[in-house]
N, C-alpha and C positions, 0 to 999 in steps of 0.2 A: 715619660720618664717608663712606663709599659714595654714599649718599643726597646729601650734599651737593655732591662731587665732581660728581656727574650733572646735578643741579639748575644748578648756575653752569654749568658746561662746556654744557648747552645755552641756558641763558641768553646766553650770552658770544657761542655759534654765533649765536643769532637776533638780539641784535642788531648783530654784524656785518654781518650780509644786511637787514636793515632799513633802518640808519645809512646802509649805501652806497647802497639803494633810493632815500631821502629824500635823500641830499644834494643833488643840486642845488636842491631846494625848499628847503632850512637853508643855503646857500652863501651868501648874502645877509647872512641873520642873522650869517656867522660873522667876516664882512669888518667887522673894527673901524676906528675912525674912529684916522688917524695923530694923534689929539690927546685919545688915551686911554692910558694904559700903566700898568705893574705896578711898585708902587713898593715897599720894605721900610719900615717904617716902626722905625727907630733908636731914638725915644721913644715906646714906646709903653702906658708905665705913664702917660700922660697921656690916655689914651684914656677917658673916663666920659662921665656922662649931657652934662653941658655941653659935652662935646668933640659928640658929635653930635647935638649939638641946633642949633649951630652947621653941622653939614654939613646935615643938616636945611633949615636956612634958605639956606644958599649952592645946594644941590641943585634944591630948591624953585623959588628964584628964576631959575637958568639954567638947570634940564630936563635934569639928568641922573642915573642909576641908579650907585650904587656896589656893589664889593662888598668883606668883610673875609674874609681867608683864612688858616688856620693852615696853613703847611707844616711838617711833622712827619716828620723821618727818621732811624731809629735813636734815638737819645736828643738830639739836636738840632730845634730846633723855632725858626720864625720866624713873626711877624705881616705880612701884607702888604697892600696896599689896592690893587684895581683901579679909575681913577677919570682924570677928566681929567688931563693933565699942569699946565694952569695952577693944581691943587689945591697942587704944590708951593709958589708963593709966596703962596700964601690961607693956607697951614698949615705957615707956617715951624717952628713950634713940636714939629712932629712929627718933625721930620729925615728927609725922605723923600728915599729912594734910588731912581732909576730903575734895572729890574731887567728883562734878557730874559725872557720869559713862560718857566715851568717847562712848560709844555703845548706840543704842536706837533701842528698840526692834521693830517686824514687827509691834504689834496692836499700840504702839505709833508714827508710822511713818506716815507720812500726805503725801502723794502723790501730786508732784510739788515745796513743801513747802523748802525752804535753810535753811540748820541746820547747825552749826558745828559741831556736834557728827556725827560717822559714822553709816551709815545704812547699810542692808545687799544689797543693790543694790549696793553700794559701793565697796562692800569689796568681796574677796575670800581666803580661806584659806586652809589650810592641820590640818591632826593628823602627829604628828611625832611620830612612836614607837619606843621607847628606852626599852632593856634589858638586863640582869645583862650581864655583860662585854662585853657590846655594847654601851656604853654613850655616845649619840651624843654630842658634843664640839657647843657651842653657840658663840664660840670667832670671828666667822665672822661677828657676831655685833658691834666688835670692830673699824672696818676699811670699812664697811657697806657706798653707798657714794650714798645719795637720793638727788631729784629734791625737791623742795620747796615745792610741791603737793603730794609728794610721802609719802606714810605712811607705816610704818611697826609695825603688834604688835607681840611678843614673848610671850606667856602662860605657865607659870610650875605651875600647878596646884599639892598639896601635901596634901596626904592622910596619918597619921601621923598610923603605924601599930603596935599593942603588941608586944612584946619580944617573941623572941621564946625561950623555956622550956630549949633549950641545948646554948642558949647565953643571959641570963639576962639582961646582962648591953648593949646589943646593942641597937643602935636606927635608926630603917630601917623606909622609906616610900614609899607609891606609889606612882608613878609622872607621870601624865599627861601631855604630850607638843603637844601646839598648835601655827599654826604660821598663820598670815592673813596678807594679803595686801590692799591698800585701795587709788581711786584716784578718785578726778570729771572725769576725763575722762577715759572713757572704754578702748580704746585703749590703752591710757597709766599702767592702768591697768593691762592687759593682757599682757603688757613688763615685768613690774614688777612681775609678777607672773612666769612668765617664767624665769626669774632670778633668784629670792629666790627660787625657787622649784631646779634650777640646783646647787645653793649654798647647800642647806638642804642636797640635795641628795649625797653631796661630803661628810656629816657630819651624815648619818643614814643609816641602809639597806634597809629603803621602807619606801615609804612616802605616805599615804594614804588623798585623798580628799571626802569627806562625803557632802551629800545634808545638811544637817541639821547642819554644821560644823558652822556657822554662831551662832546659837543658843546654840549648846555646848560652844562655844565660852563665849557668853554672862550670861548665865547660871554658869561657872565656878566651876561645876562637874566636879568630878574625869570620866574617862572613863572604869570603871568597867571590862566589858569584857575583855579586852587588858591586865589587869596587873595582874593578879593574877600567884603569884608565882614571881614576881619580887619586889625586894627590891633594896634599894638605899640607900645609907651610904647619912649624911651630904657632904661629900666630893664628893662624886659624883654628888650629887643635885647642887651644888655649879658650876660645870661644864658646866650642862644645863641653867645657870643664867649667864653662861660667868662673873663670879665674884670669 
């Protein structure tokens, strides 16, 4: 346990230093378009391969990325989507309800001020690499038991790929998967981080932490560097969403 406390504490300190130093260069990416928003999916049971194919066509034609995110706190959970606001009218069947972002940027964070939103200091996260033929399943999310003050966020960012000439009818995505835990209690956060990292290691070939992971999570941008050559079908994407 002491080993994990030291490792995670050092990683958190390094993350804060490096993220602060690189904030100026990353700030432009964090500026969200006013046309984008976070939505609660009230009819999440309708999300299937056919719905993802519809989103594929829309996002490819209108040139946008989107992310699905599981928000889990204690025994409660919700599925949300971050996407252009016009999606609310384009997909009325999902019953989308616009929400305030549950994350707050470093620039907006006021030291010492309590907030219902998650700050970088309360969170610790990973990027979960996935590759063709080794799709990490997220079924552990279904039977995860968290305490009332423990939170887990599971994010899958979708980027639609043009069809290959050899497969003109193929629907493929590039996917970025991120996981993040949060707690008001630093010791509880460390314990939860250890627990979730072990669960992720059981479902993925390799888990990577990043000093700027919180900022990447907040940006909802795909991680282009690790995605080249990897293409995922709607069915494979559903596995990553635990749907």
